[in-house]
C-alpha positions as CSV (number, residue, x, y, z in Angstrom):
1,X,0.0,0.0,0.0
2,X,1.2,3.6,-0.7
3,X,1.2,4.5,3.1
4,X,3.8,1.8,3.9
5,X,6.4,3.6,1.7
6,X,6.1,7.0,3.4
7,X,8.5,8.4,5.9
8,X,7.2,9.7,9.3
9,X,6.7,13.3,8.1
10,X,4.9,12.2,4.9
11,X,2.8,9.6,6.8
12,X,1.7,12.2,9.5
13,X,0.7,14.5,6.7
14,X,-1.1,11.9,4.7
15,X,-3.1,10.6,7.7
16,X,-3.9,13.9,9.4
17,X,-7.5,14.6,10.5
18,X,-9.9,16.1,8.0
19,X,-9.9,19.9,8.1
20,X,-7.8,22.7,6.6
21,X,-4.4,21.2,6.2
22,X,-1.4,22.9,4.5
23,X,1.7,20.7,3.6
24,X,4.9,22.6,2.9
25,X,6.7,20.3,0.5
26,X,10.1,21.6,-0.6
27,X,11.8,20.4,-3.8
28,X,12.6,16.7,-3.8
29,X,10.7,15.9,-0.6
30,X,8.1,13.5,-2.1
31,X,5.0,15.6,-2.4
32,X,3.5,13.3,-5.1
33,X,3.9,10.3,-2.8
34,X,2.3,12.2,0.0
35,X,-0.7,13.2,-2.1
36,X,-1.2,9.6,-3.3
37,X,-0.8,8.5,0.3
38,X,-3.5,10.9,1.3
39,X,-5.9,9.6,-1.3
40,X,-5.2,6.1,-0.1
41,X,-6.0,7.2,3.5
42,X,-9.3,8.7,2.4
43,X,-10.3,5.6,0.5
44,X,-9.2,3.4,3.5
45,X,-11.3,5.4,5.9
46,X,-14.5,5.2,4.0
47,X,-14.5,8.0,1.4
48,X,-16.0,7.1,-1.9
49,X,-13.7,7.9,-4.8
50,X,-16.3,10.1,-6.5
51,X,-16.3,12.2,-3.3
52,X,-12.6,13.1,-3.7
53,X,-11.5,16.1,-5.7
54,X,-7.9,16.3,-6.9
55,X,-6.8,19.7,-8.4
56,X,-3.4,19.8,-10.1
57,X,-1.3,22.4,-12.1
58,X,-1.3,20.1,-15.2
59,X,-3.6,17.3,-16.4
60,X,-0.4,15.2,-16.8
61,X,0.3,15.5,-13.1
62,X,-3.2,14.4,-12.3
63,X,-3.0,11.4,-14.6
64,X,0.3,10.3,-13.0
65,X,-1.2,10.4,-9.5
66,X,-4.4,8.6,-10.6
67,X,-2.2,5.9,-12.3
68,X,-0.4,5.4,-9.0
69,X,-3.7,5.1,-7.1
70,X,-4.9,2.5,-9.7
71,X,-1.9,0.3,-8.9
72,X,-3.3,-0.3,-5.4
73,X,-7.1,0.2,-5.7
74,X,-7.8,-0.7,-9.3
75,X,-8.6,1.4,-12.3
76,X,-12.3,1.6,-11.7
77,X,-11.8,3.2,-8.2
78,X,-9.0,5.5,-9.4
79,X,-10.9,6.8,-12.4
80,X,-13.9,7.6,-10.3
81,X,-11.9,10.3,-8.5
82,X,-12.6,13.7,-9.9
83,X,-9.2,15.0,-11.0
84,X,-7.5,17.5,-13.3
85,X,-6.7,21.2,-13.5
86,X,-9.1,23.8,-12.2
87,X,-10.2,24.3,-15.8
88,X,-10.7,20.7,-16.8
89,X,-12.5,19.9,-13.5
90,X,-14.8,22.9,-14.0
91,X,-15.6,21.7,-17.5
92,X,-16.5,18.2,-16.3
93,X,-18.7,19.5,-13.5
94,X,-20.5,22.0,-15.7
95,X,-21.3,19.1,-18.1
96,X,-22.7,17.1,-15.1
97,X,-25.0,20.1,-14.4
98,X,-26.1,20.0,-18.1
99,X,-24.9,23.6,-18.6
100,X,-24.8,24.2,-22.4
101,X,-21.4,25.5,-23.2
102,X,-19.2,25.4,-26.2
103,X,-15.5,25.5,-25.2
104,X,-13.4,27.7,-27.5
105,X,-9.7,28.1,-27.6
106,X,-8.2,31.4,-26.6
107,X,-7.0,31.9,-30.2
108,X,-10.6,31.6,-31.6
109,X,-12.1,33.9,-29.0
110,X,-9.3,36.4,-29.4
111,X,-10.2,36.7,-33.1
112,X,-13.8,37.5,-32.1
113,X,-12.6,40.0,-29.5
114,X,-10.4,41.8,-32.0
115,X,-13.2,42.0,-34.5
116,X,-15.3,43.9,-31.9
117,X,-12.3,46.1,-30.9
118,X,-11.5,47.1,-34.5
119,X,-14.9,48.7,-34.9
120,X,-14.2,51.2,-32.0
121,X,-13.0,54.7,-32.5
122,X,-10.7,56.4,-29.9
123,X,-11.5,60.1,-30.0
124,X,-8.9,60.9,-27.3
125,X,-6.1,59.1,-29.2
126,X,-2.7,60.2,-27.9
127,X,0.3,59.4,-30.0
128,X,2.6,59.5,-26.9
129,X,0.4,56.9,-25.1
130,X,-1.7,55.2,-27.8
131,X,-4.5,52.7,-26.7
132,X,-3.6,49.1,-26.3
133,X,-4.2,47.0,-29.4
134,X,-7.0,44.4,-29.4
135,X,-4.6,41.4,-29.0
136,X,-2.9,42.9,-26.0
137,X,-6.1,44.1,-24.4
138,X,-7.5,40.5,-24.6
139,X,-4.5,39.1,-22.8
140,X,-4.6,42.0,-20.3
141,X,-8.3,41.3,-19.5
142,X,-7.5,37.6,-18.9
143,X,-4.7,38.6,-16.5
144,X,-7.1,40.9,-14.7
145,X,-9.7,38.1,-14.3
146,X,-7.0,35.8,-12.8
147,X,-5.1,38.1,-10.6
148,X,-7.5,40.5,-8.9
149,X,-9.9,40.3,-6.0
150,X,-12.4,43.2,-5.8
151,X,-11.2,45.8,-8.3
152,X,-13.2,46.5,-11.5
153,X,-11.4,46.4,-14.8
154,X,-11.4,50.2,-15.3
155,X,-9.8,50.8,-11.9
156,X,-7.3,48.0,-12.5
157,X,-6.2,49.4,-15.9
158,X,-5.9,52.9,-14.5
159,X,-3.8,51.7,-11.5
160,X,-1.4,49.9,-13.8
161,X,-1.0,52.7,-16.3
162,X,-2.3,56.3,-15.6
163,X,-2.0,57.2,-19.3
164,X,-4.6,54.5,-20.2
165,X,-7.4,55.9,-18.0
166,X,-8.8,58.0,-20.9
167,X,-9.5,54.8,-22.9
168,X,-11.1,52.6,-20.2
169,X,-14.7,53.4,-21.1
170,X,-14.1,52.2,-24.6
171,X,-12.2,49.1,-23.3
172,X,-15.1,48.2,-21.1
173,X,-17.6,48.7,-23.9
174,X,-15.6,46.2,-26.0
175,X,-15.5,43.7,-23.1
176,X,-19.3,44.1,-22.5
177,X,-20.1,43.4,-26.2
178,X,-17.6,40.5,-26.2
179,X,-19.3,38.9,-23.1
180,X,-22.7,39.5,-24.5
181,X,-21.8,37.7,-27.7
182,X,-20.2,34.8,-25.9
183,X,-23.3,34.4,-23.8
184,X,-25.6,34.5,-26.8
185,X,-23.7,31.6,-28.5
186,X,-22.7,29.7,-25.4
187,X,-19.0,30.2,-26.0
188,X,-16.6,30.0,-23.1
189,X,-12.8,30.2,-22.8
190,X,-10.7,29.0,-19.9
191,X,-11.4,32.0,-17.7
192,X,-15.1,31.7,-18.3
193,X,-15.1,28.1,-17.1
194,X,-13.9,29.2,-13.7
195,X,-16.2,32.2,-13.6
196,X,-19.2,30.1,-14.6
197,X,-18.3,27.3,-12.2
198,X,-18.2,29.9,-9.3
199,X,-21.6,31.1,-10.4
200,X,-23.1,27.7,-10.5
201,X,-21.6,26.7,-7.1
202,X,-23.8,29.5,-5.6
203,X,-26.8,27.4,-6.7
204,X,-25.5,23.8,-6.6
205,X,-23.4,22.0,-4.1
206,X,-20.9,19.2,-4.8
207,X,-20.3,17.2,-1.6
208,X,-16.6,16.3,-1.8
209,X,-15.3,14.8,1.4
210,X,-12.0,16.5,0.7
211,X,-10.3,18.7,-2.0
212,X,-6.6,18.1,-2.6
213,X,-4.6,20.8,-4.3
214,X,-1.2,20.3,-5.8
215,X,1.3,23.1,-6.5
216,X,-0.8,25.3,-4.2
217,X,1.9,28.1,-4.3
218,X,0.9,28.7,-8.0
219,X,-2.8,29.3,-7.3
220,X,-4.1,32.6,-8.5
221,X,-7.0,34.7,-7.0
222,X,-9.6,33.4,-9.5
223,X,-8.7,29.8,-8.6
224,X,-8.7,30.7,-5.0
225,X,-12.3,32.1,-5.4
226,X,-13.3,28.8,-7.0
227,X,-11.7,26.7,-4.2
228,X,-13.7,28.7,-1.6
229,X,-16.9,28.4,-3.7
230,X,-16.9,24.6,-3.2
231,X,-17.4,25.2,0.5
232,X,-15.5,22.1,1.4
233,X,-15.0,21.1,5.1
234,X,-11.6,19.6,4.3
235,X,-8.7,21.0,2.3
236,X,-5.4,19.3,1.7
237,X,-3.1,21.8,0.0
238,X,0.4,21.0,-0.9
239,X,3.0,23.5,-2.1
240,X,6.2,25.3,-1.5
241,X,6.4,29.1,-1.3
242,X,10.0,29.0,-2.4
243,X,8.9,27.6,-5.8
244,X,6.2,30.2,-6.5
245,X,7.3,31.4,-10.0
246,X,4.2,32.2,-11.9
247,X,3.4,35.8,-10.8
248,X,3.4,36.8,-14.5
249,X,0.4,34.6,-15.0
250,X,-1.5,36.0,-12.0
251,X,-0.4,33.6,-9.3
252,X,-0.2,35.2,-5.9
253,X,2.3,33.9,-3.2
254,X,0.0,35.6,-0.7
255,X,-2.5,32.8,-1.1
256,X,-0.2,30.2,0.4
257,X,1.3,32.6,3.0
258,X,-2.1,33.6,4.3
259,X,-3.6,30.1,4.4
260,X,-3.5,29.9,8.2
261,X,-5.3,33.2,8.6
262,X,-8.0,32.6,6.0
263,X,-9.1,29.1,7.1
264,X,-10.1,28.2,10.6
265,X,-8.3,25.5,12.7
266,X,-5.5,25.2,10.1
267,X,-2.7,22.7,10.6
268,X,0.6,23.1,8.8
269,X,2.9,20.1,8.1
270,X,6.4,20.3,6.7
271,X,8.2,17.7,4.6
272,X,11.9,18.2,5.4
273,X,13.6,15.1,4.0
274,X,15.0,15.7,0.6
275,X,15.5,12.6,-1.6
276,X,16.6,14.3,-4.8
277,X,19.8,16.3,-4.4
278,X,23.1,15.8,-2.7
279,X,24.1,17.8,0.4
280,X,26.3,20.3,-1.4
281,X,23.6,21.1,-4.0
282,X,20.9,21.5,-1.3
283,X,23.2,23.6,0.8
284,X,23.8,26.0,-2.0
285,X,20.1,26.3,-2.8
286,X,19.3,27.0,0.9
287,X,22.0,29.7,1.2
288,X,20.4,31.6,-1.6
289,X,16.7,31.2,-0.9
290,X,17.1,32.0,2.8
291,X,17.5,35.7,1.7
292,X,13.8,35.7,0.9
293,X,11.4,36.2,3.8
294,X,10.6,32.9,5.6
295,X,6.8,32.4,5.4
296,X,7.0,29.0,7.2
297,X,10.0,27.6,9.0
298,X,11.6,24.5,7.4
299,X,15.0,22.8,7.8
300,X,15.8,20.4,5.0
301,X,17.5,17.1,5.7
302,X,19.5,15.3,3.1
303,X,18.6,11.6,2.8
304,X,21.2,10.6,0.2
305,X,24.5,9.3,1.7
306,X,26.5,8.3,-1.5
307,X,29.7,10.3,-2.4
308,X,28.9,13.7,-4.0
309,X,30.4,16.6,-5.9
310,X,30.5,20.2,-4.9
311,X,28.7,22.6,-7.3
312,X,31.2,24.2,-9.6
313,X,31.3,27.8,-10.8
314,X,32.5,28.3,-14.4
315,X,33.7,31.8,-15.3
316,X,34.4,33.0,-18.8
317,X,35.9,36.0,-20.5
318,X,33.3,36.0,-23.3
319,X,29.8,34.7,-23.8
320,X,30.5,32.3,-26.7
321,X,33.4,30.8,-24.8
322,X,30.9,29.7,-22.2
323,X,28.7,27.9,-24.7
324,X,31.6,26.3,-26.4
325,X,33.2,25.0,-23.2
326,X,29.9,23.6,-21.9
327,X,29.3,21.7,-25.2
328,X,32.8,20.2,-25.0
329,X,32.3,19.3,-21.3
330,X,29.1,17.5,-22.2
331,X,31.0,15.7,-25.0
332,X,33.4,14.3,-22.4
333,X,31.0,13.5,-19.5
334,X,30.0,10.0,-18.6
335,X,26.4,11.1,-17.8
336,X,23.8,9.9,-20.3
337,X,22.8,12.9,-22.3
338,X,19.1,12.3,-21.5
339,X,20.1,12.9,-17.8
340,X,21.7,16.3,-18.5
341,X,19.8,19.6,-18.5
342,X,20.9,23.1,-19.4
343,X,18.6,25.6,-17.8
344,X,18.4,29.3,-18.6
345,X,16.4,32.3,-17.5
346,X,15.7,33.7,-21.1
347,X,14.9,31.7,-24.1
348,X,17.3,33.7,-26.4
349,X,20.1,32.3,-24.2
350,X,19.5,28.8,-25.6
351,X,20.5,29.7,-29.2
352,X,24.2,29.7,-28.6
353,X,24.3,26.5,-26.5
354,X,22.0,24.6,-28.9
355,X,24.2,25.6,-31.9
356,X,27.4,24.5,-30.2
357,X,25.9,21.2,-29.2
358,X,24.8,20.6,-32.8
359,X,28.2,21.5,-34.1
360,X,29.7,18.7,-31.9
361,X,27.0,16.2,-33.0
362,X,25.3,16.2,-29.6
363,X,21.6,15.7,-29.8
364,X,19.4,18.0,-27.8
365,X,15.7,18.7,-27.3
366,X,14.4,22.2,-26.5
367,X,11.4,22.9,-24.4
368,X,10.2,26.5,-24.0
369,X,11.0,28.6,-27.1
370,X,11.8,27.9,-30.7
371,X,14.9,26.1,-31.9
372,X,17.8,28.3,-33.1
373,X,17.7,26.4,-36.4
374,X,14.0,27.2,-36.9
375,X,14.8,30.9,-37.1
376,X,14.0,32.1,-40.6
377,X,17.2,34.1,-40.9
378,X,19.3,31.1,-40.0
379,X,17.4,28.9,-42.5
380,X,18.0,31.5,-45.2
381,X,21.8,31.4,-44.7
382,X,21.8,27.6,-44.6
383,X,19.6,27.5,-47.8
384,X,22.1,29.7,-49.6
385,X,24.9,27.3,-48.6
386,X,22.8,24.4,-49.6
387,X,22.4,25.9,-53.1
388,X,26.2,26.2,-53.3
389,X,26.5,22.5,-52.5
390,X,23.4,21.3,-54.4
391,X,22.6,23.8,-57.1
392,X,19.2,22.3,-58.0
393,X,17.8,22.1,-54.5
394,X,14.2,23.2,-55.2
395,X,13.1,23.8,-51.6
396,X,16.1,25.9,-50.8
397,X,15.5,28.0,-53.9
398,X,11.8,28.5,-53.1
399,X,12.4,29.3,-49.5
400,X,14.8,32.1,-50.6
401,X,13.0,33.5,-53.6
402,X,9.5,33.7,-51.9
403,X,10.9,36.7,-49.9
404,X,10.8,38.8,-53.0
405,X,8.0,41.3,-53.3
406,X,5.0,40.0,-55.2
407,X,6.6,36.6,-55.5
408,X,5.6,34.0,-52.9
409,X,5.9,30.2,-53.0
410,X,3.8,29.6,-56.2
411,X,5.7,32.1,-58.4
412,X,9.1,31.0,-56.9
413,X,8.3,27.5,-58.0
414,X,7.5,28.7,-61.5
415,X,10.8,30.6,-61.7
416,X,12.7,27.5,-60.5
417,X,11.1,25.4,-63.3
418,X,11.9,28.1,-65.8
419,X,15.6,28.3,-64.7
420,X,15.9,24.5,-64.9
421,X,14.4,24.7,-68.4
422,X,16.7,27.5,-69.5
423,X,19.8,25.7,-68.1
424,X,18.8,22.3,-69.5
425,X,18.6,20.8,-66.0
426,X,21.0,23.2,-64.2
427,X,19.5,26.1,-62.2
428,X,22.9,27.9,-62.1
429,X,23.3,27.6,-65.9
430,X,19.8,28.8,-66.4
431,X,20.6,31.8,-64.2
432,X,24.0,32.6,-65.7
433,X,24.0,31.1,-69.2
434,X,20.3,30.7,-70.3
435,X,19.6,29.0,-73.6
436,X,19.1,31.9,-76.1
437,X,16.8,29.7,-78.3
438,X,14.2,29.6,-75.5
439,X,12.4,33.0,-75.8
440,X,9.8,32.5,-73.0
441,X,10.4,29.6,-70.5
442,X,6.9,30.2,-69.0
443,X,5.0,29.5,-72.2
444,X,2.9,26.4,-72.2
445,X,0.8,24.7,-75.0
446,X,-2.0,24.6,-72.5
447,X,-2.0,28.4,-72.0
448,X,-2.9,30.8,-74.8
449,X,-2.7,34.6,-75.0
450,X,0.1,34.8,-72.4
451,X,0.3,38.4,-71.3
452,X,3.6,40.3,-71.7
453,X,6.0,40.0,-68.8
454,X,8.2,42.7,-67.2
455,X,11.0,42.4,-69.7
456,X,8.6,42.4,-72.7
457,X,6.9,45.5,-71.3
458,X,10.1,47.4,-71.2
459,X,11.2,46.3,-74.6
460,X,7.8,47.3,-76.1
461,X,8.0,50.7,-74.4
462,X,11.6,51.2,-75.6
463,X,12.6,52.0,-72.0
464,X,15.2,49.3,-71.1
465,X,17.3,52.2,-69.8
466,X,15.0,52.5,-66.8
467,X,16.8,49.4,-65.5
468,X,20.1,51.2,-65.4
469,X,19.6,53.0,-62.1
470,X,19.1,49.6,-60.5
471,X,22.5,48.5,-61.7
472,X,21.2,45.6,-63.8
473,X,23.9,44.3,-66.2
474,X,23.2,43.3,-69.8
475,X,23.5,39.5,-69.1
476,X,20.8,39.6,-66.5
477,X,18.6,41.9,-68.6
478,X,18.7,39.4,-71.5
479,X,17.6,36.5,-69.3
480,X,14.1,35.4,-70.3
481,X,13.4,34.7,-66.6
482,X,12.1,38.3,-66.4
483,X,9.2,37.4,-68.8
484,X,7.1,36.2,-65.9
485,X,3.8,38.1,-66.2
486,X,3.5,38.9,-62.5
487,X,7.0,40.2,-61.8
488,X,7.3,43.8,-60.7
489,X,10.3,46.1,-60.8
490,X,10.9,45.3,-57.1
491,X,10.8,41.6,-57.6
492,X,13.1,41.9,-60.6
493,X,15.5,43.8,-58.5
494,X,15.4,41.1,-55.8
495,X,16.1,38.4,-58.5
496,X,19.0,40.5,-59.7
497,X,20.5,40.5,-56.2
498,X,20.1,36.7,-56.2
499,X,21.9,36.6,-59.5
500,X,24.7,38.6,-58.1
501,X,25.2,36.7,-54.8
502,X,25.2,33.3,-56.6
503,X,27.8,34.7,-59.0
504,X,30.0,35.8,-56.1
505,X,29.5,32.8,-53.8
506,X,30.7,30.4,-56.6
507,X,34.2,31.6,-55.8
508,X,34.0,30.9,-52.0
509,X,34.7,27.5,-50.6
510,X,35.1,28.2,-46.8
511,X,31.9,28.2,-44.6
512,X,32.9,31.1,-42.4
513,X,33.9,33.3,-45.4
514,X,30.6,32.4,-47.2
515,X,28.5,33.3,-44.2
516,X,30.3,36.6,-43.8
517,X,29.7,37.4,-47.5
518,X,26.0,36.5,-47.3
519,X,25.6,38.6,-44.2
520,X,26.9,41.7,-45.9
521,X,25.1,41.2,-49.2
522,X,22.1,43.2,-50.2
523,X,20.2,40.0,-51.1
524,X,20.3,38.8,-47.4
525,X,19.7,42.3,-46.1
526,X,16.5,42.4,-48.2
527,X,15.4,39.0,-46.7
528,X,16.2,40.3,-43.1
529,X,14.2,43.4,-43.7
530,X,11.3,41.4,-44.8
531,X,11.5,39.1,-41.8
532,X,11.9,41.9,-39.3
533,X,9.2,44.1,-40.9
534,X,6.8,41.2,-40.4
535,X,7.9,40.7,-36.8
536,X,7.4,44.4,-36.1
537,X,4.0,44.7,-37.8
538,X,1.2,45.9,-35.5
539,X,-2.4,44.9,-35.7
540,X,-3.3,48.1,-37.6
541,X,-0.7,47.3,-40.2
542,X,1.8,49.9,-39.0
543,X,5.4,49.0,-38.3
544,X,6.8,49.5,-34.8
545,X,10.3,50.8,-35.6
546,X,11.7,50.0,-32.1
547,X,10.6,46.4,-32.4
548,X,12.0,46.2,-35.9
549,X,15.3,47.6,-34.7
550,X,15.4,45.0,-31.9
551,X,14.5,42.2,-34.4
552,X,17.4,43.2,-36.7
553,X,19.8,43.1,-33.7
554,X,18.6,39.6,-32.9
555,X,19.1,38.6,-36.5
556,X,22.7,39.8,-36.3
557,X,23.2,37.9,-33.1
558,X,22.0,34.6,-34.7
559,X,24.2,35.1,-37.7
560,X,27.2,35.7,-35.4
561,X,26.4,32.4,-33.6
562,X,26.3,30.6,-36.9
563,X,29.5,32.2,-38.0
564,X,31.2,31.2,-34.8
565,X,30.1,27.6,-35.4
566,X,31.5,27.6,-38.9
567,X,35.0,28.3,-37.7
568,X,35.3,24.6,-36.9
569,X,34.7,23.6,-40.6
570,X,36.6,24.0,-43.8
571,X,34.2,22.0,-46.0
572,X,30.8,23.3,-47.1
573,X,29.2,19.8,-47.4
574,X,30.4,18.7,-43.9
575,X,29.2,22.0,-42.4
576,X,25.7,21.6,-43.9
577,X,25.7,18.0,-42.6
578,X,26.5,19.1,-39.1
579,X,23.9,22.0,-39.1
580,X,21.0,20.4,-40.9
581,X,21.0,16.6,-41.0
582,X,20.7,16.4,-37.2
583,X,17.3,18.2,-37.3
584,X,15.2,15.1,-37.6
585,X,16.9,13.4,-34.6
586,X,16.4,16.5,-32.5
587,X,12.7,16.5,-33.2
588,X,12.5,12.9,-31.9
589,X,13.2,14.3,-28.4
590,X,16.6,12.7,-27.7
591,X,19.7,14.0,-26.0
592,X,20.5,17.0,-23.7
593,X,17.5,18.8,-22.3
594,X,17.5,22.6,-23.1
595,X,14.9,24.2,-20.7
596,X,13.7,27.5,-19.6
597,X,13.3,27.5,-15.8
598,X,9.5,27.5,-16.0
599,X,9.7,24.5,-18.4
600,X,12.0,22.7,-15.9
601,X,9.6,22.9,-13.1
602,X,8.8,19.4,-11.6
603,X,11.7,17.7,-13.4
604,X,15.0,16.3,-12.2
605,X,18.3,15.4,-13.8
606,X,21.6,13.8,-12.8
607,X,23.7,16.7,-14.2
608,X,22.5,20.3,-14.5
609,X,24.0,23.5,-16.0
610,X,22.5,26.8,-15.0
611,X,23.9,29.3,-17.5
612,X,24.2,33.0,-18.2
613,X,24.2,34.0,-14.5
614,X,25.0,37.6,-15.1
615,X,23.3,40.4,-13.3
616,X,20.7,41.8,-15.7
617,X,20.0,38.4,-17.3
618,X,19.5,36.4,-14.2
619,X,18.0,38.1,-12.3
620,X,16.2,39.6,-15.2
621,X,16.2,43.3,-14.4
622,X,14.0,44.2,-17.3
623,X,11.2,42.0,-16.1
624,X,11.7,43.2,-12.6
625,X,11.2,46.8,-13.7
626,X,7.9,45.7,-15.3
627,X,6.4,44.4,-12.1
628,X,8.6,41.5,-11.2
629,X,10.7,41.3,-8.0
630,X,14.1,40.1,-6.9
631,X,12.3,37.7,-4.5
632,X,10.7,35.9,-7.5
633,X,13.9,35.9,-9.5
634,X,15.6,34.3,-6.4
635,X,12.8,31.6,-6.3
636,X,13.5,31.0,-10.0
637,X,17.2,30.4,-9.2
638,X,16.1,28.0,-6.4
639,X,13.9,26.0,-8.8
640,X,16.7,25.8,-11.3
641,X,19.5,24.5,-9.0
642,X,17.2,22.1,-7.3
643,X,16.6,20.2,-10.5
644,X,20.1,18.7,-10.1
645,X,20.5,15.4,-8.3
646,X,24.2,14.8,-8.5
647,X,26.2,17.4,-10.5
648,X,25.6,21.1,-10.7
649,X,27.5,23.7,-12.8
650,X,26.8,27.4,-12.6
651,X,28.3,29.6,-15.2
652,X,28.6,33.3,-16.3
653,X,30.5,35.4,-18.8
654,X,32.2,38.8,-18.3
655,X,31.7,40.2,-21.8
656,X,29.4,39.9,-24.9
657,X,31.4,40.7,-28.0
658,X,28.3,41.3,-30.2
659,X,26.6,43.7,-27.9
660,X,30.0,45.0,-26.7
661,X,28.7,44.8,-23.2
662,X,30.5,44.0,-19.9
663,X,28.8,41.9,-17.3
664,X,29.1,41.3,-13.6
665,X,28.1,38.1,-11.9
666,X,24.6,37.5,-10.6
667,X,24.0,38.5,-7.0
668,X,22.8,34.9,-6.4
669,X,26.4,33.6,-7.0
670,X,27.5,36.0,-4.3
671,X,24.8,34.8,-2.0
672,X,25.8,31.2,-2.7
673,X,29.4,32.1,-1.7
674,X,30.8,31.0,-5.0
675,X,32.2,34.2,-6.6
676,X,35.9,34.3,-6.7
677,X,36.5,30.7,-5.6
678,X,37.3,29.2,-9.0
679,X,39.8,30.0,-11.7
680,X,38.6,30.9,-15.2
681,X,37.4,27.8,-16.9
682,X,38.4,26.5,-20.3
683,X,41.8,28.1,-20.3
């Protein structure tokens, strides 16, 4: 039985009297075993499974707990327990009440919301403080619903940003119409599920013997209201205030800290035995987290007795040296790669380390953020190199040429076919030395009355000279590729730049030199401008120049990472193999785990690297200035380091050569007592 495997603290918690019970379960202290043990105790003492409610942070966590209950009590009993997230449980209960609802994804309802918003006129529009766009307003309203207690939306908006007060009546009008339409059609989103459930609980009562709540520290005010609306006589809430890291989603650490004052006859239990980490790792985590206010006293005890390693600080002169060293260190380690995690505060940090792992042939899987190799600018450079290795690669050609104005995928494919025709099977020959006998490569026996193309138009008008300011040379002007009926002067100019870069790259055989040349060429600059313009496009179609500037900087950063990787290669084909052919293996989910801290929550690994521990990056001072706190950043650090079971590396760099920025170490390294204790690594 589950109870036999519990230690004294876990057993005392699992078998406590019904009532309002709070269990403080620090990282690695066996909270899941304790919750399963509590369910077993309830079943053993007469509770029917359908009278037990288990609320978890994810449905996956609920499924794992129910599966463990099933091992001892059978699947029929286990599945009768009402379990899942606050949202999924609300949906199930509303269906039991025969409430007619149609659950819609946030994306679908956001589209409806924006359609209502876009009909509104803002007479007090202020260019210095413009109104929020519909997309952001929708997200903001969701945050309001989840993170507030008694404020109304207009007050809340005004308190967050004084400059937005003049728009609040219009915002509220949009929300009122949105809610009316949802009600009319029975549409609900995730927030509505909780709000509707709270409303129905004022009329209906579900008699649960006990409600168990996992990850209680991440509960937000709306979920707290729902929990109270059940009016349960017995709560079993498990959490750890030191792992409360979801304030940006509305969670409120005050909910767990005020448990004893909000509920009568509260009993607080603490799980102190840590089964996950070695003593040195746990000691480091404790040194740092104790700088936060102690809400409940706890003194962790290490259970593991096997030989252990002290956490190691790695210090580097330059940012890329850090990524390169870590990749080589992983190459030499005896730890299975699936048991290694690299954890970071910001998703952009992962680009450099992922690229270096790929370069060494080390598989990795990334959770939280997109892969470095999925970035369109990285793909564009690699596609250019692919064309230099395999001149007739159709997909590489289409991916590049579709960036041209008025081109797109369909026309890019037609241009590819035409070049192959003009070059008698060779795209490069069709571009450089087209067959003069083929007057129009786009003509087909199936198509009659083909309209004149761009080249024909200029010949007919006797104005070929108008091409001169664009720098078109005679060889390019004579290429029938310009006869496509839908090509514009802009798209012809883009094709001319492609013609020029292909001509120039033919002479380059070294990967780094090729990337450098591509980076400086107008063809790639045009592609980057297209990518960054799209990333900076607002809902009203305007371009946010600040966002575009930032996007262009990030493009440069990615190109520099790729260039840094290429220094290890002298052969184009081998470089492409290293950069591209591993992609399919990565998608299969093998290898080193690349994780944001939030994505690492609840996981554990034998060997962990917490990287980029520079003040400003971690703690993230930008997010702190927007409403975050040093206390939450410290809790993030605590979560990151307590993912490690055996081996822990902490690393930072002193300089970023791309941003030309100096760094100092994170204050958390100072709190851990590590700064200055190790020599510079990798030297």
